[in-house]
N, C-alpha and C positions, 0 to 999 in steps of 0.2 A: 641709303644702301640696302639690298636685301641681304639676309644672311643666309651664305650658302657654303656648305662644307664638301670634299671631299670623301667620297663614298668609297670602303676598302673592301676587297675580298676578304671573308667569305657572301657581305652581304647577297640578298636573294634578287634584288633587284638587278644588280648587274649579271643576272644571267637570262632573264626577261625580255623577249621582244618588246622593242618601244613602237608606240603609237604614232601615226601621223599628226601632223600642229593642223588644223583648220583656218585659225587665227594668228595671226603675228601684231601681239599687242605691246602697250606698256610693259606688261608683266615680263613678257617673253624678253623684250630688249634689254631691260632691267638685269635679267637673269642672263643674257649674254655679256654684256656689258660686263659683268663681275665675275663669267667664267676668264672670261681673257686675265683679270686681276690673280684668279687662283694659276691658271695654267703659268703665267711669268713666274709669280712670288715659288711656285714649286719645280720653276725650270723643264716643262714641259716643254712638247712642240705640237700637244693637240688635246683637247679634251670633248665627251661626248655629255650629253646631257643626263644617260643613266649613270655617270661617275657623280652625280650632284645629287644623286636620289629621284632626278625624274624622267617618268618614262615616256619621253617624247624625241620623235625623231629630229636632232639637229645637232651639230656639233661644230666645235670651232677648231681650227689649224694655226701655226702661225707660217705665213709665207716667206719661203725662203730667197721665192724670186724677189721681191719688192717687201722691203721690212717696212713701210708708212703703209700699206694695205693690211688688213685685217680680214681673214677668210671664213667667212661663215655657210654652212651649208645645212640648207631645210630641207626635209622631206628629202633626201638625195635619193640616186640610184644609179649603178653603173650602167653606162650604153655601150661601152667598148672596154677592152682589155686586152691587154696582148705582151706578151715576152714573159721570162721570170727571171727573178731577184731572190737574194737571200742574204736576210737583214736578222742582223741580234738587235732584236724587240725587248723595251721596259713599256712599265704600264704606271702611270699616277699612282692606278688603285690595286695595284700589285707590287708594293714598292722592293726595291734592292734585288729584283730577280729578272733575270734576262734569259728570253729564247731566240734562238735561231727561226727565225720563220721563209718559207718558201710562199713569195708574192707576186703578184703582175708587176712589169715594170714600166705600165704603161695604161693609165685609166683615164676615161673619158666618164664625166660623170652630168648631170642635169640634177638638177638644186633650186631650190627657190631661194634668195638674200631675203635681209631683214626686212625689207618696202614690199614683200612676197611678192616682186617679182622672177619668172624664170631665167636662169643661164646653165649654160655649159658650159663645165670647165675641163680640159685636158694637162695632163701631167706627167711626169718621168719620176723614175727612183724613189730620193730621197720623200717626197712631199705623195705621191703616188703610193707608199707605203704608209704613210703617215693614215690619208685618205681610208686607205682599205681596214688600218686598225680601228680607226673612230666608227667605222659604218659595222666594224663586226659586232662593235660596243651597242648600235643601235639593234640588234640581230640578237642580244643576250650571247654572244661568244666573245671570249677572253685567249690571251696569249697563254694562258697553259691548257686550253683546250686542244692546242695543238702540237702538245709532247703526248 
C-alpha cells in the first residue's frame, strides 16, 4: 500500500493546473485504490489527484446511484452543461469551511476509465456538483475562489 496523504490549503499544488495522464500503469491504479480509502475515511464524496499532492488530471467520486460501482475519471472534459443549481459545498482540503456555489445542474463528461478506455457519463444534481468540484481541482480552482 502506498502512503498517500491529503493535502490542505494553502499548499500551492492545489492552485496549479494539472497535467494529463499519458499512461495508466500499476502506480496510478494503486494511487486510485488508496484514494478511495482516504475519501471514505474522511467521509468525502469526491477526491482529486491534486488533493493528495499529485499534479495529474484524475479524480474519483462516490456513486450515489449505484453504491457498488466506484467512479473514476481520467483526463475528464465537460462536453455539455446546462441548468443552474446552488449548493453548499465543503472540501476535504479546506476542512470545516462551506460556501454556497452556483453550478450547472447537468453535465456530460468524456473521460478515460482505469483501463484506458474512453467513456461518456452524464448526470445531474449532487453527482454533477461533485464532478464539477473535482474538475475545478484539476484546474487549480478551489471553493474559496468563488467567494
